[in-house]
ZALO-27031 format. One record per atom (N, C-alpha, C, O, CB): residue number from 0; atom name; x, y, z. Coordinates in Angstrom, 3 decimals. Glycine has a CB too. Example, Ala and Ser with C-alpha at 12.3 -4.5 7.8 and 13.67 -1.06 7.14 Angstrom:
BEGIN
  num  atomo        px        py        pz
    0      N    13.190    -5.690     7.800
    0     CA    12.300    -4.500     7.800
    0      C    13.200    -3.300     7.800
    0      O    14.236    -3.319     8.465
    0     CB    11.308    -4.473     9.046
    1      N    12.850    -2.250     7.080
    1     CA    13.670    -1.060     7.140
    1      C    12.900     0.030     7.870
    1      O    13.409     1.138     8.039
    1     CB    14.084    -0.598     5.725
END
This chain:
BEGIN
  num  atomo        px        py        pz
    0      N    20.674     2.823    -4.587
    0     CA    20.039     1.791    -3.757
    0      C    21.146     1.286    -2.734
    0      O    22.268     1.015    -3.159
    0     CB    19.450     0.564    -4.690
    1      N    20.836     1.160    -1.399
    1     CA    21.682     0.696    -0.494
    1      C    21.424    -0.730    -0.188
    1      O    20.270    -1.159    -0.167
    1     CB    21.633     1.491     0.626
    2      N    22.399    -1.444     0.039
    2     CA    22.136    -3.049     0.413
    2      C    22.553    -3.277     1.803
    2      O    23.675    -2.959     2.197
    2     CB    23.010    -4.141    -0.552
    3      N    21.628    -3.846     2.581
    3     CA    21.945    -4.373     3.896
    3      C    21.957    -5.764     3.970
    3      O    21.242    -6.355     3.161
    3     CB    21.074    -3.915     4.856
    4      N    22.695    -6.500     4.862
    4     CA    22.659    -7.811     4.995
    4      C    22.164    -8.179     6.379
    4      O    22.783    -7.795     7.371
    4     CB    23.936    -8.346     4.693
    5      N    21.105    -8.886     6.470
    5     CA    20.409    -9.137     7.594
    5      C    20.127   -10.775     7.688
    5      O    19.340   -11.342     6.929
    5     CB    19.105    -8.246     7.559
    6      N    20.772   -11.352     8.575
    6     CA    20.709   -12.813     8.776
    6      C    21.031   -13.433     7.483
    6      O    20.253   -14.257     7.001
    6     CB    19.326   -13.297     9.292
    7      N    22.176   -13.085     6.852
    7     CA    22.621   -13.679     5.613
    7      C    21.917   -13.393     4.377
    7      O    22.318   -13.877     3.319
    7     CB    22.620   -14.999     5.748
    8      N    20.796   -12.568     4.439
    8     CA    19.978   -12.262     3.266
    8      C    20.139   -10.838     2.917
    8      O    19.967    -9.976     3.778
    8     CB    18.515   -12.581     3.497
    9      N    20.476   -10.525     1.638
    9     CA    20.626    -9.111     1.268
    9      C    19.149    -8.324     1.056
    9      O    18.184    -8.788     0.449
    9     CB    21.514    -9.070    -0.113
   10      N    19.219    -7.208     1.618
   10     CA    18.003    -6.497     1.547
   10      C    18.342    -5.239     0.915
   10      O    19.392    -4.682     1.233
   10     CB    17.340    -6.311     2.879
   11      N    17.501    -4.691    -0.017
   11     CA    17.792    -3.384    -0.718
   11      C    16.745    -2.380    -0.198
   11      O    15.544    -2.640    -0.126
   11     CB    17.715    -3.524    -2.366
   12      N    17.324    -1.176     0.169
   12     CA    16.601    -0.056     0.650
   12      C    16.467     0.964    -0.490
   12      O    17.445     1.301    -1.158
   12     CB    17.294     0.547     1.882
   13      N    15.288     1.425    -0.688
   13     CA    15.156     2.524    -1.739
   13      C    15.562     3.864    -1.057
   13      O    15.237     4.101     0.107
   13     CB    13.604     2.619    -2.341
   14      N    16.284     4.738    -1.820
   14     CA    16.600     6.051    -1.244
   14      C    15.396     6.790    -0.888
   14      O    14.393     6.732    -1.599
   14     CB    17.405     6.868    -2.166
   15      N    15.448     7.482     0.180
   15     CA    14.230     8.449     0.483
   15      C    12.874     7.672     0.717
   15      O    11.807     8.274     0.844
   15     CB    14.003     9.491    -0.787
   16      N    12.978     6.370     0.763
   16     CA    11.705     5.682     0.914
   16      C    11.335     5.558     2.462
   16      O    11.984     4.927     3.296
   16     CB    11.791     4.242     0.219
   17      N    10.253     6.230     2.664
   17     CA     9.778     6.096     4.098
   17      C     8.462     5.480     4.182
   17      O     7.711     5.673     5.139
   17     CB     9.711     7.429     4.800
   18      N     8.166     4.714     3.154
   18     CA     6.945     3.981     2.982
   18      C     7.064     2.542     3.702
   18      O     8.030     1.821     3.453
   18     CB     6.639     3.843     1.421
   19      N     6.121     2.170     4.543
   19     CA     6.152     0.809     5.052
   19      C     4.737     0.324     5.312
   19      O     3.815     1.140     5.314
   19     CB     6.998     0.722     6.333
   20      N     4.517    -1.004     5.539
   20     CA     3.288    -1.504     5.773
   20      C     3.244    -2.667     6.612
   20      O     4.118    -3.531     6.549
   20     CB     2.699    -1.754     4.632
   21      N     2.187    -2.733     7.460
   21     CA     2.103    -3.836     8.392
   21      C     0.764    -4.455     8.287
   21      O    -0.197    -3.737     8.561
   21     CB     2.376    -3.394     9.807
   22      N     0.553    -5.708     7.924
   22     CA    -0.708    -6.311     7.733
   22      C    -0.780    -7.405     8.748
   22      O     0.065    -8.299     8.797
   22     CB    -0.907    -6.817     6.296
   23      N    -1.898    -7.313     9.633
   23     CA    -2.183    -8.370    10.626
   23      C    -3.427    -8.997    10.289
   23      O    -4.468    -8.375    10.079
   23     CB    -2.243    -7.855    12.033
   24      N    -3.268   -10.538    10.231
   24     CA    -4.372   -11.271     9.912
   24      C    -5.341   -10.915     8.856
   24      O    -6.547   -11.162     8.851
   24     CB    -4.993   -11.379    10.945
   25      N    -4.572   -10.239     7.874
   25     CA    -5.280    -9.838     6.691
   25      C    -6.463    -8.950     6.889
   25      O    -7.335    -8.848     6.026
   25     CB    -5.701   -10.987     6.002
   26      N    -6.496    -8.307     8.025
   26     CA    -7.544    -7.402     8.403
   26      C    -7.188    -6.090     9.064
   26      O    -8.056    -5.219     9.102
   26     CB    -8.391    -8.078     9.249
   27      N    -6.029    -5.868     9.574
   27     CA    -5.542    -4.723    10.153
   27      C    -4.340    -4.280     9.417
   27      O    -3.322    -4.971     9.473
   27     CB    -5.274    -4.928    11.556
   28      N    -4.374    -3.107     8.683
   28     CA    -3.286    -2.613     7.913
   28      C    -2.848    -1.259     8.355
   28      O    -3.664    -0.340     8.422
   28     CB    -3.638    -2.588     6.504
   29      N    -1.543    -1.095     8.671
   29     CA    -1.012     0.169     9.116
   29      C     0.110     0.590     7.964
   29      O     1.026    -0.156     7.616
   29     CB    -0.360     0.013    10.688
   30      N    -0.098     1.750     7.506
   30     CA     0.762     2.212     6.463
   30      C     1.515     3.507     6.810
   30      O     0.877     4.427     7.322
   30     CB    -0.038     2.407     5.238
   31      N     2.718     3.628     6.585
   31     CA     3.474     4.790     6.744
   31      C     4.121     5.272     5.385
   31      O     4.353     4.485     4.467
   31     CB     4.519     4.531     7.794
   32      N     4.378     6.543     5.328
   32     CA     4.850     7.119     4.221
   32      C     3.686     7.404     3.130
   32      O     3.922     7.412     1.922
   32     CB     5.930     6.242     3.713
   33      N     2.515     7.618     3.636
   33     CA     1.276     7.894     2.739
   33      C     1.261     9.448     2.611
   33      O     1.326    10.212     3.575
   33     CB    -0.211     7.295     3.418
   34      N     1.169     9.816     1.330
   34     CA     1.133    11.354     1.034
   34      C    -0.272    11.857     0.779
   34      O    -0.572    13.047     0.886
   34     CB     2.013    11.718    -0.244
   35      N    -1.174    10.839     0.416
   35     CA    -2.663    11.284     0.094
   35      C    -3.362    10.034    -0.183
   35      O    -2.858     8.971    -0.547
   35     CB    -2.824    12.323    -1.205
   36      N    -4.741    10.333     0.063
   36     CA    -5.788     9.235    -0.259
   36      C    -6.260     9.577    -1.573
   36      O    -6.945    10.598    -1.630
   36     CB    -7.032     9.139     0.780
   37      N    -6.035     8.910    -2.713
   37     CA    -6.696     9.243    -3.888
   37      C    -8.148     8.912    -4.182
   37      O    -8.922     9.599    -4.849
   37     CB    -6.002     8.729    -4.805
   38      N    -8.424     7.645    -3.527
   38     CA    -9.810     7.269    -3.683
   38      C   -10.035     6.220    -2.479
   38      O    -9.131     5.541    -1.991
   38     CB   -10.117     6.629    -5.220
   39      N   -11.359     6.199    -2.087
   39     CA   -11.741     5.294    -1.077
   39      C   -13.111     4.764    -1.206
   39      O   -14.056     5.513    -1.454
   39     CB   -11.596     5.900     0.172
   40      N   -13.243     3.494    -1.044
   40     CA   -14.596     2.761    -1.038
   40      C   -14.316     1.505    -0.143
   40      O   -13.198     1.170     0.248
   40     CB   -15.137     2.316    -2.629
   41      N   -15.492     0.859     0.125
   41     CA   -15.361    -0.372     0.963
   41      C   -14.590    -1.492     0.413
   41      O   -14.127    -2.392     1.112
   41     CB   -16.644    -0.884     1.269
   42      N   -14.453    -1.402    -0.985
   42     CA   -13.864    -2.456    -1.801
   42      C   -12.436    -2.181    -2.251
   42      O   -11.657    -3.084    -2.556
   42     CB   -14.709    -2.678    -2.992
   43      N   -12.126    -0.845    -2.277
   43     CA   -10.851    -0.369    -2.951
   43      C   -10.419     0.873    -2.224
   43      O   -11.197     1.792    -1.970
   43     CB   -11.050    -0.060    -4.528
   44      N    -9.083     0.862    -1.884
   44     CA    -8.475     2.233    -1.320
   44      C    -7.269     2.431    -2.220
   44      O    -6.490     1.497    -2.407
   44     CB    -7.998     2.189     0.379
   45      N    -7.098     3.578    -2.762
   45     CA    -5.972     3.977    -3.521
   45      C    -5.240     5.121    -2.782
   45      O    -5.731     6.217    -2.514
   45     CB    -6.406     4.395    -4.931
   46      N    -3.952     4.683    -2.483
   46     CA    -3.172     5.739    -1.687
   46      C    -1.875     6.014    -2.436
   46      O    -1.252     5.190    -3.105
   46     CB    -2.841     5.248    -0.156
   47      N    -1.539     7.360    -2.216
   47     CA    -0.297     7.804    -2.872
   47      C     0.754     7.731    -1.916
   47      O     0.629     8.358    -0.863
   47     CB    -0.380     9.190    -3.436
   48      N     1.876     6.983    -2.158
   48     CA     2.960     6.860    -1.153
   48      C     4.184     7.408    -1.752
   48      O     4.171     7.798    -2.919
   48     CB     3.193     5.398    -0.692
   49      N     5.175     7.458    -1.070
   49     CA     6.389     8.138    -1.498
   49      C     7.176     7.045    -2.341
   49      O     8.242     7.333    -2.886
   49     CB     7.260     8.714    -0.199
   50      N     6.586     5.728    -2.432
   50     CA     7.280     4.836    -3.334
   50      C     6.421     4.361    -4.455
   50      O     6.731     3.346    -5.078
   50     CB     7.805     3.681    -2.603
   51      N     5.236     5.127    -4.767
   51     CA     4.327     4.810    -5.827
   51      C     2.927     4.824    -5.214
   51      O     2.650     5.046    -4.035
   51     CB     4.672     3.434    -6.494
   52      N     2.014     4.522    -6.313
   52     CA     0.597     4.459    -5.921
   52      C     0.311     2.984    -5.377
   52      O     0.742     2.014    -6.000
   52     CB    -0.370     4.836    -7.200
   53      N    -0.382     2.847    -4.272
   53     CA    -0.725     1.605    -3.681
   53      C    -2.233     1.418    -3.717
   53      O    -2.974     2.219    -3.148
   53     CB    -0.196     1.527    -2.271
   54      N    -2.735     0.257    -4.454
   54     CA    -4.091    -0.108    -4.431
   54      C    -4.226    -1.244    -3.508
   54      O    -3.493    -2.232    -3.561
   54     CB    -4.607    -0.429    -5.787
   55      N    -5.260    -1.069    -2.589
   55     CA    -5.563    -1.929    -1.533
   55      C    -7.024    -2.541    -1.892
   55      O    -8.009    -1.803    -1.880
   55     CB    -5.502    -1.125    -0.115
   56      N    -7.113    -3.788    -2.180
   56     CA    -8.320    -4.410    -2.539
   56      C    -8.871    -5.165    -1.392
   56      O    -8.064    -5.771    -0.686
   56     CB    -8.132    -5.277    -3.695
   57      N   -10.254    -5.221    -1.078
   57     CA   -10.724    -6.010    -0.088
   57      C   -12.171    -5.849     0.076
   57      O   -12.879    -5.452    -0.850
   57     CB   -10.040    -5.754     1.095
   58      N   -12.645    -6.162     1.282
   58     CA   -14.118    -6.134     1.624
   58      C   -14.377    -5.344     2.907
   58      O   -13.641    -5.556     3.871
   58     CB   -14.679    -7.596     1.798
   59      N   -15.271    -4.535     2.984
   59     CA   -15.537    -3.783     4.320
   59      C   -14.390    -2.927     4.785
   59      O   -14.148    -2.830     5.989
   59     CB   -15.846    -4.783     5.464
   60      N   -13.679    -2.306     3.880
   60     CA   -12.549    -1.415     4.194
   60      C   -12.981    -0.097     4.849
   60      O   -13.809     0.661     4.343
   60     CB   -11.773    -1.111     2.926
   61      N   -12.377     0.110     5.976
   61     CA   -12.606     1.322     6.799
   61      C   -11.273     1.965     7.269
   61      O   -10.322     1.307     7.691
   61     CB   -13.482     0.961     8.041
   62      N   -11.300     3.338     7.151
   62     CA   -10.109     3.994     7.687
   62      C   -10.254     4.353     9.090
   62      O   -11.095     5.190     9.415
   62     CB    -9.779     5.192     6.929
   63      N    -9.523     3.803     9.926
   63     CA    -9.585     3.893    11.498
   63      C    -8.881     5.217    11.913
   63      O    -9.356     5.988    12.747
   63     CB    -8.809     2.568    12.252
   64      N    -7.628     5.426    11.212
   64     CA    -6.886     6.619    11.589
   64      C    -6.284     7.180    10.368
   64      O    -5.720     6.419     9.581
   64     CB    -5.818     6.332    12.639
   65      N    -6.361     8.568    10.119
   65     CA    -5.702     9.145     9.057
   65      C    -4.973    10.418     9.663
   65      O    -5.543    11.350    10.230
   65     CB    -6.715     9.469     7.883
   66      N    -3.626    10.293     9.443
   66     CA    -2.737    11.494     9.989
   66      C    -1.693    11.820     8.925
   66      O    -0.555    11.350     8.935
   66     CB    -1.949    11.117    11.438
   67      N    -2.171    12.664     8.002
   67     CA    -1.245    13.064     6.863
   67      C    -0.087    13.786     7.189
   67      O     0.906    13.782     6.461
   67     CB    -1.899    13.846     5.920
   68      N    -0.177    14.552     8.495
   68     CA     0.903    15.252     9.028
   68      C     2.205    14.240     9.385
   68      O     3.393    14.562     9.354
   68     CB     0.354    16.017    10.304
   69      N     1.672    13.002     9.712
   69     CA     2.707    12.012    10.160
   69      C     2.805    10.984     9.080
   69      O     3.517     9.993     9.244
   69     CB     2.352    11.330    11.561
   70      N     2.083    11.185     7.923
   70     CA     2.055    10.232     6.836
   70      C     1.654     8.796     7.276
   70      O     2.311     7.811     6.941
   70     CB     3.411    10.206     6.180
   71      N     0.555     8.734     8.035
   71     CA     0.148     7.491     8.796
   71      C    -1.331     7.233     8.368
   71      O    -2.173     8.131     8.346
   71     CB     0.291     7.682    10.471
   72      N    -1.555     6.065     8.063
   72     CA    -2.954     5.609     7.861
   72      C    -3.044     4.072     8.466
   72      O    -2.215     3.177     8.301
   72     CB    -3.356     5.677     6.191
   73      N    -4.235     4.017     9.184
   73     CA    -4.636     2.618     9.777
   73      C    -6.040     2.285     9.143
   73      O    -6.972     3.086     9.066
   73     CB    -4.735     2.637    11.522
   74      N    -6.049     1.067     8.732
   74     CA    -7.373     0.571     8.100
   74      C    -7.673    -0.860     8.659
   74      O    -6.851    -1.641     9.139
   74     CB    -7.274     0.522     6.422
   75      N    -9.000    -1.042     8.500
   75     CA    -9.561    -2.389     8.983
   75      C   -10.378    -2.826     7.828
   75      O   -10.905    -2.015     7.067
   75     CB   -10.467    -2.312    10.381
   76      N   -10.481    -4.100     7.700
   76     CA   -11.403    -4.850     6.620
   76      C   -10.687    -6.118     6.158
   76      O    -9.595    -6.422     6.638
   76     CB   -11.717    -3.890     5.261
   77      N   -11.208    -6.752     5.363
   77     CA   -10.669    -7.973     4.748
   77      C    -9.736    -7.659     3.534
   77      O   -10.268    -7.351     2.468
   77     CB   -11.844    -8.883     4.294
   78      N    -8.470    -7.716     3.627
   78     CA    -7.628    -7.437     2.611
   78      C    -7.433    -8.481     1.647
   78      O    -7.043    -9.559     2.097
   78     CB    -6.480    -7.072     3.099
   79      N    -7.624    -8.381     0.419
   79     CA    -7.496    -9.472    -0.551
   79      C    -6.194    -9.320    -1.537
   79      O    -5.645   -10.250    -2.127
   79     CB    -8.840    -9.512    -1.408
   80      N    -5.849    -8.026    -1.578
   80     CA    -4.721    -7.644    -2.529
   80      C    -4.083    -6.278    -2.156
   80      O    -4.693    -5.309    -1.704
   80     CB    -5.265    -7.567    -4.026
   81      N    -2.753    -6.361    -2.420
   81     CA    -1.956    -5.014    -2.244
   81      C    -1.150    -4.943    -3.600
   81      O    -0.284    -5.773    -3.876
   81     CB    -0.868    -5.000    -0.811
   82      N    -1.488    -3.916    -4.409
   82     CA    -0.843    -3.735    -5.564
   82      C    -0.084    -2.384    -5.743
   82      O    -0.666    -1.337    -5.460
   82     CB    -1.777    -3.919    -6.550
   83      N     1.049    -2.378    -6.152
   83     CA     1.733    -1.076    -6.317
   83      C     1.767    -0.800    -7.848
   83      O     1.850    -1.683    -8.702
   83     CB     3.239    -1.093    -5.669
   84      N     1.692     0.530    -8.087
   84     CA     1.587     0.969    -9.431
   84      C     2.519     2.137    -9.694
   84      O     2.200     3.225    -9.214
   84     CB     0.176     1.332    -9.743
   85      N     3.650     2.032   -10.410
   85     CA     4.637     2.918   -10.485
   85      C     4.562     3.791   -11.771
   85      O     5.171     4.853   -11.902
   85     CB     5.864     2.207   -10.372
   86      N     3.737     3.219   -12.724
   86     CA     3.666     3.924   -14.104
   86      C     2.551     5.017   -14.054
   86      O     1.707     5.067   -13.159
   86     CB     3.330     2.836   -15.329
   87      N     2.623     5.807   -15.009
   87     CA     1.724     6.880   -15.087
   87      C     0.395     6.406   -15.722
   87      O    -0.586     7.147   -15.781
   87     CB     2.350     8.018   -15.868
   88      N     0.403     5.140   -16.192
   88     CA    -0.882     4.636   -16.653
   88      C    -1.934     4.484   -15.680
   88      O    -1.669     3.854   -14.656
   88     CB    -0.716     3.420   -17.245
   89      N    -3.109     4.973   -15.843
   89     CA    -4.203     4.907   -14.779
   89      C    -5.172     3.734   -15.035
   89      O    -6.261     3.933   -15.572
   89     CB    -5.038     6.268   -14.748
   90      N    -4.761     2.493   -14.641
   90     CA    -5.582     1.435   -14.682
   90      C    -6.333     1.197   -13.283
   90      O    -5.731     1.418   -12.233
   90     CB    -4.774     0.277   -15.112
   91      N    -7.521     0.789   -13.289
   91     CA    -8.096     0.419   -11.942
   91      C    -7.434    -0.638   -11.282
   91      O    -6.780    -1.406   -11.987
   91     CB    -9.467     0.038   -12.031
   92      N    -7.480    -0.837    -9.980
   92     CA    -6.777    -1.957    -9.347
   92      C    -7.364    -3.322    -9.814
   92      O    -6.662    -4.328    -9.924
   92     CB    -6.870    -1.829    -7.793
   93      N    -8.716    -3.290   -10.084
   93     CA    -9.307    -4.591   -10.488
   93      C    -8.787    -4.938   -11.875
   93      O    -8.608    -6.118   -12.175
   93     CB   -10.893    -4.543   -10.481
   94      N    -8.539    -3.949   -12.733
   94     CA    -8.015    -4.386   -14.140
   94      C    -6.622    -4.819   -13.856
   94      O    -6.157    -5.734   -14.536
   94     CB    -8.042    -3.171   -15.315
   95      N    -5.880    -4.245   -12.894
   95     CA    -4.497    -4.707   -12.739
   95      C    -4.400    -6.167   -12.143
   95      O    -3.479    -6.914   -12.472
   95     CB    -3.735    -3.708   -11.822
   96      N    -5.386    -6.544   -11.256
   96     CA    -5.475    -7.754   -10.726
   96      C    -5.934    -8.744   -11.773
   96      O    -5.445    -9.873   -11.806
   96     CB    -6.321    -7.709    -9.586
   97      N    -6.800    -8.377   -12.573
   97     CA    -7.233    -9.384   -13.575
   97      C    -6.008    -9.678   -14.558
   97      O    -5.808   -10.829   -14.948
   97     CB    -8.546    -8.833   -14.407
   98      N    -5.225    -8.659   -14.934
   98     CA    -4.001    -8.901   -15.845
   98      C    -3.040    -9.782   -15.067
   98      O    -2.365   -10.618   -15.669
   98     CB    -3.248    -7.497   -16.291
   99      N    -2.951    -9.627   -13.745
   99     CA    -1.901   -10.421   -13.072
   99      C    -2.433   -11.964   -12.947
   99      O    -1.634   -12.895   -12.850
   99     CB    -1.565    -9.752   -11.567
  100      N    -3.689   -12.134   -12.956
  100     CA    -4.165   -13.520   -12.795
  100      C    -4.332   -14.221   -14.028
  100      O    -4.692   -15.398   -13.999
  100     CB    -5.406   -13.571   -12.097
  101      N    -4.125   -13.669   -15.043
  101     CA    -4.281   -14.339   -16.510
  101      C    -3.196   -15.430   -16.754
  101      O    -3.166   -16.043   -17.821
  101     CB    -4.118   -13.179   -17.734
END
């Protein structure tokens, strides 16, 4: 891991991590470093990124742009949760969220 100091705050960068996300107004989500879309519905999108599997929970989710050659995804909809899963365990995003809220 590499550490950077920005405005007096230490930030850690993961090696080879090209994944990033930008969420605007909980509605417009832009993701980089996306290798594949594992599953898609209006309520849940599961993406494979170079830093682990990402579960996006929400309502009315739509993919506006998908460019796997550039590892880019743009989505629209009401985002209620972003959950990363690094384990091999295959739990649904809703099960993960329920466990986190207990």
